C-alpha positions in Angstrom: -10.5 0.5 -23.0 -13.4 2.6 -21.7 -11.2 4.9 -19.6 -9.0 5.9 -22.5 -12.1 6.7 -24.6 -14.0 8.6 -22.0 -11.6 10.3 -19.5 -9.5 13.3 -20.4 -7.1 12.9 -17.5 -6.0 9.4 -18.5 -5.1 10.7 -21.9 -2.9 13.4 -20.3 -1.3 10.7 -18.1 -0.6 8.5 -21.2 1.1 11.5 -22.9 3.2 12.2 -19.8 4.1 8.5 -19.5 5.3 8.5 -23.1 7.4 11.6 -22.5 8.9 10.0 -19.3 9.7 6.8 -21.2 11.4 8.8 -24.0 13.4 10.8 -21.4 14.4 7.5 -19.8 15.6 6.1 -23.0 17.5 9.3 -23.7 19.2 9.4 -20.3 19.7 5.6 -20.2 18.4 5.2 -16.7 19.3 2.2 -14.6 17.1 -0.9 -14.1 16.1 0.2 -10.7 15.0 3.6 -12.0 13.0 1.8 -14.8 11.2 -0.2 -12.1 10.4 2.9 -10.1 9.2 4.7 -13.3 6.9 1.8 -14.3 5.6 1.5 -10.8 4.7 5.2 -10.7 3.2 5.1 -14.2 1.2 1.9 -13.4 0.1 3.3 -10.1 -1.2 6.5 -11.7 -3.2 4.5 -14.3 -4.7 2.3 -11.6 -5.7 5.3 -9.4 -7.4 7.0 -12.4 -9.2 3.7 -13.4 -10.4 3.3 -9.8 -11.5 7.0 -9.7 -13.5 6.5 -12.9 -15.1 3.4 -11.5 -16.1 5.2 -8.3 -17.5 8.1 -10.2 -19.6 5.8 -12.5 -20.9 3.8 -9.6 -22.0 6.9 -7.7 -23.7 8.2 -10.9 -25.4 4.8 -11.2 -26.7 4.8 -7.7 -28.1 8.4 -7.6 -29.3 10.8 -10.3 -30.0 13.6 -7.9 -27.5 15.7 -5.9 -26.5 14.1 -2.6 -23.7 15.4 -0.4 -22.3 11.9 0.2 -22.2 11.3 -3.5 -20.2 14.5 -4.0 -17.9 13.5 -1.2 -17.2 10.1 -2.7 -16.4 11.6 -6.0 -14.2 14.4 -4.5 -12.3 11.9 -2.3 -11.6 9.6 -5.3 -10.4 12.5 -7.4 -8.3 13.7 -4.5 -6.6 10.4 -4.4 -5.6 10.8 -8.0 -4.4 14.3 -7.4 -2.3 13.2 -4.4 -0.7 10.4 -6.4 -0.1 12.7 -9.4 1.8 15.2 -7.0 3.8 12.4 -5.6 4.6 11.2 -9.1 5.9 14.6 -10.0 8.2 14.6 -6.9 9.5 11.2 -7.8 10.1 12.4 -11.4 12.1 15.3 -10.2 14.2 13.1 -7.9 14.6 10.5 -10.7 15.4 12.8 -13.6 16.8 15.9 -11.8 20.4 14.7 -11.6 20.3 13.6 -15.3 19.0 16.9 -16.4 21.5 18.9 -14.3 24.4 16.8 -15.6 23.1 17.3 -19.2 23.0 21.1 -18.8 
C-alpha cells in the first residue's frame, strides 16, 4: 500500500492501533467497545489516506507555490488532526474505566 510506504503519520497510526488492540485484548472489552474501536481506527486510516490523496493531487496540479494549494493541503491535514484528537478522547472514555479499575 502506497500510504504505508510513503507516509510517516500512517505508520504512527498503525503502531497506535496495534497498541489499542493489545489493550483491548488485555482488558477484554465488550463487543460494542470493539465496534467503536475499529470504527475509530478505520476512520483514522481513511482520513489519512484521503489526506495523502489530496496532497498528491495538489502536487500534481501545481509545482509552484500557490496560496490555494497550501490551503487545500492545510485543510486536509487539519481534518486528520481533528479526527486524531477525537480518537484520543474516545480512547480515554473507552479505556479510562478499565485503567482506573486495574490500578
